[in-house]
N, C-alpha and C positions, 0 to 999 in steps of 0.2 A: 735498370737492374735486371739481370737475367732471371728466368724462372728458377734455375737451379740455385743461384745465390740467395734468392728470396726464400726458398725452401730451407736452405741451410740456416739462415737467420731465424726463421720461424722455429726450427728444431731446437736451436740454442736457447731461444726465449722460452719455449715450452719446458725444456729441462730445468731452467732457472726457476720458473714458476712452480713446477712440481716440487723441486727441492725446498723452496720457501714454504709452500703449503704443507708439505710433510713435516717440516720443522714446527710450524705453527700448530698443526694437528697434535704433534707429540706434546708440545707445551700445554695445549688446551685440554686434551683428553687424558693424557697420561700423567703429566706433572701437575695438573690443576693450577698452572701459573701462566695464564694467557699473556702473550707478548705484544699483541696488537688488538685494537678494537674490532668488533664484528664487521663494521663497515669496511675496514681495510682488508680483512680476510675475504669478504664477499667480492670486492673489486678484483682481487687476485684470482679468485675462483672463476668469476665471469670472463676475465681475460683469457684464462686457460681454456674454458669451454669454447669461446669464440675461435681461438686459434686451432683447436682440434676439429671444430666444425669446418674450418677452411682447409685443413690438411688432415682428412680422416686417415690417411695412410700412416700418420705419426701417432695415432691412438694406440696405447699399450694397455694390457690387462692391469698393470700396477699403477696406472695413472689415478690421481685423487678423484678424477671425475667418474671413475668406475667403481668407486667404493664410497662408504659414508664417512669414515673418520679414522681415528687412531687405533692402535692395537691395545689389547687388554694389559693391565698391569701384571707383571709376573707374580706378584705376591698374592693375587686373588685367583681363584680357580676359574678356568674358562667355561663359558656356558654358550652352547649353540642355540640360536633362536630357531624355533620350529617355523615361525613366519618371520622373515627378515624385518628389522626395524629401519625402514628406509626414511630418508629425509625428504622434505618438501621443497619444491622449486621456489625461489624468491623472485617475485615480479620486479623487473628492473625499473618500471615506471611507478614512482611512489605517489603520483597524483591519482585523481579519480579515474583517469583514463586506463589505469592499470586494471581496474575491475572489468571494464568493457573488453579489454584485450583478452583477459582470461575467459570471459563468457564466450567471446567469438571463437577462441581456440577450442573450447569444449563443444560448442555447437557444430563446428566444422568436423571435429573427430567423430561426433555422433551422427553426422550426415543430416543435420536439421536445417531446414530452410526458414525464411522469414515468416512463412505462414504457419509454422509449427509452434506449439505451446512453449512458453519459457521453461528453462531448466530450473528446478528448485535447488537452492544452495543453502548450506548452513554456514554462518559466520561465527568464528570463535576467536578467543584471544591467543596470541602467540607468546607463551610464557618464556621468561628468561631464566631457565633452571637447568636441571639435568634429567634427560629422558630415562625412564626406567620401565622394565617389564616385570609384572607380578604374576606368577604362575600359581593357580589354585587347583588343587586336586581334591575332588569330593568336598569342596567348600573350605578347605584349610590352606593357608599360605604355605606352599611347598618350597618356593624359590623366588628370589628377586635378582634381577640381572640388569646391569647397565647396557646402554646401546652398543658400546664398543665400536666395532667397524660395521655394524649393521647386521652382520651374519653371526658374529661371535662377540659376546660381552663378558662381563665379570660378575661373579657370584657375590652379591652384597646382601644376602638374606639376613645376616646377623645385624646389619645396620637398618634395613627396612623395617624390621620388627620394632625398632626404637622410635619410629615415626608414628605418632599416635593417630594420624589421619589415615593411615593404611590399616585396613581391617585384617586381623589375623584369621577370622572366620567370616565367611560370607553371610549376609543377612538375606531375608526374602524367601524363606521356604526351602523347598528341595534344592539341594546344591547340584550343579552339573558335574559330570565326571572330570571335565577339564575346562578351565577358563583362564586365559592370559589377558590381563588388563594392562594397558599401556597408559602412561601418564607422566607428569612432571613433578620432580622433587624441587622445591624452591625454598628460599628463606625470605620471610617478611622483612620489610625495610626497618621496622622498629626493632626487631630481633637483631638485625644486622648492625644497627647503630649501637645497641647495647653490647654486642659481642666485640666490636672494635673499640669501644670505650674501655671495656675490661682489659683488652689486650694492650692498649696504650698505657693503662695504669701499671700493668705488669712489665712494661718495656718490651713486649713482644711485637713482631711485625704485624701490621694490620692488613686486612683483606682489601683488595681493590674494589670489589663489588659483591652483591649477595650471591650471584651465580657461582663465583669462584669459591666463596665460603661454603655453599651448599654442596658443590661437587667434591670439594676436599673432604667434607664430613662423610658423605656416602661411601667414599672409597677408603675410609680409615679401617685398619685391621682391628682396632679395639672399639667395640660398639658403644662403650661408655663415652668416648669422645664424640661420637655421632649424636648420642642422646643429649649431650650438653648443648648442642647447637640449636635446638628448638626448630627443627625443620618442618615444613608443611608439604602437602601433596594435593594435586588435582588429577583426576582421571579424565582421559579424553578419547580412548580407543580400545580396541581389543586385537589380540593376535590369534593364536590357535585357540579353538573352542569346540566343545561338544555339548551344545545346549540347544534343544529343540525350540526353546522359547526366545531365542535370540532375535531381536527386531530386524526389520528390513531396511532401516535408514539410520543415518548418523544421528539425527535429532532424537529419534526414539531410543537409539542405543545409549545416549547420554542419560536419558530418563531411566532406562533399565539399570545402568550402573549405579545411579542414585538409590534405587530400590535394593541393590545388593550391598549398600553401606559405604559407597565411595563418595568422597566429596567431588562435586562437579561444579565448575564455575557457572555462576548465574548469568554472566554477561555473554549472551549468544543470541543469534537471530536467524530465523528462517525467512528466505526471500525467494519469491518466484521471479527469476530474472535478476539482473545486476543492480537495479536501482536501490533495493533495500540494503545491499551490501555497501553501496556508496554511503548511504546514510549511517550505517553501522560504523564504518571506518571513521567518519567524521565525529560521531558521538563518542567513540572510545578515545579518539585523539584529544577531545575536550576534557575528558576525565582521567586521562592517562596518569598525570602527576598526582592525582588524588587517590589512586589505587594503593592498597597497602603492600603491593608487590610489584616487581619490575616486569614490564612486557616490552617487546621491541616491534610489535606490529599485531596484525590480525591474520587469521587463516580462513580461507574460503574452501569449502569442500562440496562437491556434488553430493546431495543428501541421500539419494537412492543408491543402495549398495549394488543393485543389479546394474545400474548405469556405471557405477565405479568399475565393476568387473568388465563391462564392455570397453571402457576407456583404457584400462590397463596401465602399463608403466612404460616409460622411456628412460633407458640407462638406469640411473639411481633414483629416479623421481616418479611419483604417480602423476598421470595426466589429469586426474580428477581433483587435484588440490593445488593450491598455491598460497605462499606466504606473501602478504602485502605489508611491507614494513613502513614505519614512520621515519622521518628524518633522523639520522644517527645521532645519538646522544653522546657518543664518544668518537673522537677523531684524532689523528696524529698530525702535528705540525711542528715547525721549528720555533724554539724559544729564542727570540732575537736579543732580548735584554731584560733586565729586571730594574724597575724604577719604583718609586714610592709615591703614594698619595697621602696627603695630610687631611684627616677628617675633622669634623666639627668639634670633637673633643680633644684634638691634638694628637690622636693616634696615627702613627705612621704605618701604613699598610703596603707591603710589597705587592707590586703589580707586574704580571708577566706581559711583555710586549711580544706579540706572536705574529708570525707570517699568517696572513689571512686564511681562515679555514671555515668551511661551511659545516656547522654542527648544531643540532637541535633546532633546525629550521632557519637559522640566521648566520650571517658571516661574522665570525668572532676574530677580533684583533687584540683584545686584552682579556686577561683572566686573573682572578685573585689568587694570591699565594698565602694569604692569611697573616702569617707572622714568621719571625726567624725560626722558631721551633719547628714549624711545619716545613719550611724549606730544608732545614737540616734533616728532619725525619725522612722526607721524600728524596733527599739528595738531588735537588733540582739545580741545574747550572745553566747560565746563559750559553747558548750554542747547542744545547741538547735538542733532540727531537722528543717531544713530550705528548702524552695523552691528555686531551682536553675534553672535559665533560660539561654538558649543558642540558639540564632537564627542565623543560617548561620555561617559566620566567625566572628560574634560579640563576644567580650571577654565575657566569662560566668560571670553572676552576681547573687548575692543573692537577690531574690525578697523580702523575709521576712521570719520570723519564723512561724512554725506551733505551735501556742500557746497551743493548746490542748495537745501537747506532752511534754510540759515543766512541768515535774513532781517534780522539786525541785528548790530551789532558786539559780539562777545563777548570778554571779557578772557582772555588766556592764563593758564595755570596755572603757577605758580612754586613748587615744593615748599619750597625753602629760605626763600623770602620769607614764605610762609604758615605754615611750621612751623620757625621758628628754634630752638624748643625741642621736645623730645619730648612728644607729646600724652599720654603715659602717666605719665611721671615728671618732666617739666620740665627734663631735662638738655639740654645743648647738642647740636644736630644738626650733623654735619659730612659733607661729601662729599670724600673724599680725591682728589687728582689722579690721573687715570687710572681712577678707579672710576665705575661706572655707578650705584651704589647710595649713597644717603645713609643715615647710621647715627646712632642715639642713642649718646651716650658714657656713658650712665648705668651701663652694665655691671652690677655687683653689686647696685645699688640699684633698677634698673628692673624693675617688676613683669612686664612683657612678656618680659624676658630671664631672670627669676628661676629658673625650673626648669633651663634650660640652664646658667646660671651655677653653680647648686648641683651639678649632675651633673659639670661640669668641675672644680669645686673639690674634689669627693670622689673624682675619678678616680685610678686607680692610679699615674699619673705625677705627680699633684699631691699632695694630702694623704693619699691612699690610705685612705679610710674604707670598709673592707670591709662590705658589706651594705647600703650606701645606694644603692639602685638607682632606676630610673626610677619604678616603681610607688609606692615609699615617698615619693620626692620629690614626686610628683603629689599624694599625700594630704596631705603636710605643707604644701605651698603652698596647695592648695585649701581646707584648713581654717584657713589663715592662722596656722599654728603657727610657720612659718619664713618670714621676710621677707627675710633676707640670711644669708650663711654664719655670721655670729657667733651667730645664734639657735640654730644646731645645738648649741652648747656649753651651752645652757640646758635642753635636753631631758632628761627623766628616763625611767626604764624604765616607769613607770606610764603616762605620756603615750603612749609608743610602743606599748605593749601594747594600747592601745585602738584602734590602726589596724587596718584590714581585713587579714586573713591575717598578723597579727603576734602570735605568742604571747609568753609571758613570757620564755622562753629566748632567742628571737630578739631581743626588745627589749633584754634584758640584754647580749647579744653586741654589738648595735649601739651601745649606750651605751659599752661598753668600747672599741670601735673608734674612736668619736668622741674619747674621752679620750686614747687612744693617739696620735691624729693631732696632738695639741697639740705634741708634740715632733717637729719637722721640720727642714728645712734652709732657708736663705734662698732658694736656687734653686727649691726646690719651692713655697715660699710665693709667690714672684713669679710663677711659672708658673700657680699656682692662681687668681690674681686674674683671669685671663682677659683680659688686655690684648690687643687686636687686634694681630696681627703679631708677638707675643712668644711664641715656642715654647719648648720645653725648652732648646735650645741657647742661645738668646738670654738666657733667664732665668739660665742657669748663667754665661754670660759677664758679665752684670750683677752677679751675686753675687760672682764672682771679682774683678771690677774695683773695685767699691765697698766690698765687705766688710760693709756694714750697710744696713738698710732706710732709715734716716734720710738716708743719703748719696744713695740713689737718689731719695728723695722730694724732696730739695733740688736735684737736677740739672736744668739747663735743656737745651734741645735741643742746644746746642753741646757741652756737657759730655758728654751722653749719646753723642754721635757720636765721642767719644774711645775708646769701648769697641770692641774688634775686631768687625767685621761688623755694627755698628749704623750704619745709614745714615739719611738724612733721613726716609724713610717710617716706619721703626720708631721713631725718636726722636719724630717728630710724634705717633704713636699713643700713646706713653707719656705725653707732655706733655698731650695732650687727655684721656686717662683720669684722670690725677692732677689736672687742673685742675677736675674736677667735685668739689665739696665732699662730695657723697654718697659717692663712692668713698673719699675720705680718712676719712670717718666710719666706714665699714665696716672699713677697715684698722685704725683705732684701736680699734674694738669687738673685733676679733679678737685684738689684742694684750692688751686688757683681759680677754678670756675665757681667756687663758693660752696662746695659741699662741706658741711661742718657738723660738729656734734660737741657736746660738753666733754671736756677733758679735765679731770681733777686729780690725776695721778693714780697710783694703784688703789683699787677699791678696798674698802674696809671689809672685814669678814662679813659675808652675807648674814642677814638676820631674817627671822620669820619662822613660822610654825613648821615649815618643811625643809629647813636647812639640813643637808646631809642625807635627804631622803630621795629615793629613785622611784618614780611612778610610771605606770604604763596606762595608756588610754585605749579603750576598746568599746565598740558599739556607739550608739547615738544617744547623746544626753538630751534631757527634756528641753532645756532653755539655752544651753551654751553650745557653740560650735566647738570642734576639736581645737581650732586655733585659740579660741577664747579660753578654753580650759587649760591649754598648755601655757598661755601667757599668765594666767592666774597662779598656776603652780610655780612657775619660774619667778614670779614677783614675790613669792613667799619663800624663796630660797631652795625650792625643789628642782629636780632634774627629770625630764621626760625622755624615756627611751622607747624604742619600737618593739622590743621583745621581752618576754617574761623569763626571768632566771631566779636563782636563789638569792641574788643581790637585790631583787625588786622589793621595795618597801610596801607599796600599795598598788592595787590595780583598780582604776576607776572605770566601772562598767555601766554602759547604758543599754538601750534596747538593741536586740539582734547581736549581742556580743558573741564572738565565736571561739576559736581555738585558744586565744589568749586567756579567756576566762576559765576554760577547762584546764589549761596549764597552771593557772594560779590556784585553782582548787586542789589540783594534784599536789602542788608544792606547799599547800597550807598558807598561802599569802593572804593577807587581809584584803578584802574586797570592799570598795566604797562605791556608793551611788552618788549622784550629784549633790544631794542634800548633805550627805556625810562629808563630802569634800569641802563644801561651803562651811560646815560647822567646824571642820578641822582648822581652817584658816581664819576663823572668827567672822565668817559671813562677809568678809571685806573683799568683794569681787571687783571693786573699783580701784583697788590699790595700784598705783603707777609703778612700772618697773623702769628704773633708771640704770644707765651704764656708768 
């Protein structure tokens, strides 16, 4: 390739990069609607810098490398910065070597040799917010301005006054004639989550990240809108100033700002040489996800202001500072397809299959899409280029599509249309009214739900198989020894003894416990099936009402709703569960395996001192466990619920009773202690409860 053709290609690429960066700057700074993650923007900017360095004859005054950012919004008055608000260079090497590269560059510029003393640096956090300059005249806030293009910003004084962390009047004695304080306006993560939750409830569009929400608030014309956002502020520098007491170093300056009433971040370090900065970078990386606000790296600055002045600036950036970022938490990649995973509770979760992308320190190929509502809200479609976010150990998620890159019509994803049957077991998939999640109705049969179904089946309140815990269930399922609860009754001691950490005695005990569980009650059996929305109380109500399993199996939704406290949702769950042939096959297999109970037809009306009464237990009773007290109440016709309401008949309170007791007192509900409960039922605590 000739020299001239290479220059032509470089010029064309430079112009394309400039156009893209200008568009991103406009979206980010003017519209407050970023179209790409910071990492993508940084890559474009570094490529442009490199090309212009290779071809200095192509550098023009209007290149993005020659200025800081976008133009001020026309709705806000322009403000010329007395001291430009320049941005800081980003170190391209995100490893510890980046620190040593910066130190070597500083020492070279200062003419220091190996025998000279180390340079003192200050390490600070790099906040992910909106830079702002606050001008104080004789101690009073006179004006606040955004960074804008670094030379000219926007007047946002009306909004800055609503941010409570920004002082209206300086503290600390005599006020200087002029002091410009630079800092970052940001939004805490908890505030951001509450804001988006409120917007979702109202049907409004949610914000992509806290930075976007904060920037949009600061640039509102109505200060009431900014005040509602609950913004915060950190001070980290000064611009123009007329103060004889101004310190001589960055670290001292931060302390000085604190005495003037400004919030200053506590996470910073002074280091003689680069080693302390390396440790600081690692320490902040470890605590990054626990911080209450977003950062995307740390900043290193030469501490001494006199040395800063000697080092000066190059183009748009100071030589005495550098930003050292962490692995990007947001990246762009292609969404290759949408599949579903079936969880242990039967929930079908849409999963994005992605072109591999390095984000948050790892290569990501899958990301959660949560549910159909989230897919619809974000308008994510297979074939899109999407923004993927991963923070720390959080499961990667798709933030949303890059609409500008959607160049063709892409079909919308419809989970129920594409997955009417469970992809694991073939059972019917349903999404109940008011639920965000679609679920497989396979229950006992579905391999994805098998372990959870077995643990529930063996639970203390179900068939109570002592010794059948999670580790044993994992081995039984992974070895394909147990495919459904009925298979438990075919296990022998020899098979169980072969499992990891299972000796002959333990195996014999487990076989005995399984055999003992064959003799149960109808209520326990119904509960053990794990039907969605059917808890212990509902299972007991069903057993009392129908008296036999066959009667329950034959009931339709209307008949089921004749049972006390069984409404449309519970009836629908039962019907959907029993409509799956697989579930009926497992029930039949359990009966064939010898699981049995007394069946005497529909129960007579319950009798006892607590018939028709609803009780709530709270606190610790002197001689009875919570389960024993519950069994006693139910044996005498009462019903136990978990919350206090106007329908509650009695609250049985023991030691350390909490809010339920206070609620009962507020509603004037009769409160019983253990002795009063025993007296109410005739002191007959040994009465058996039969189904």
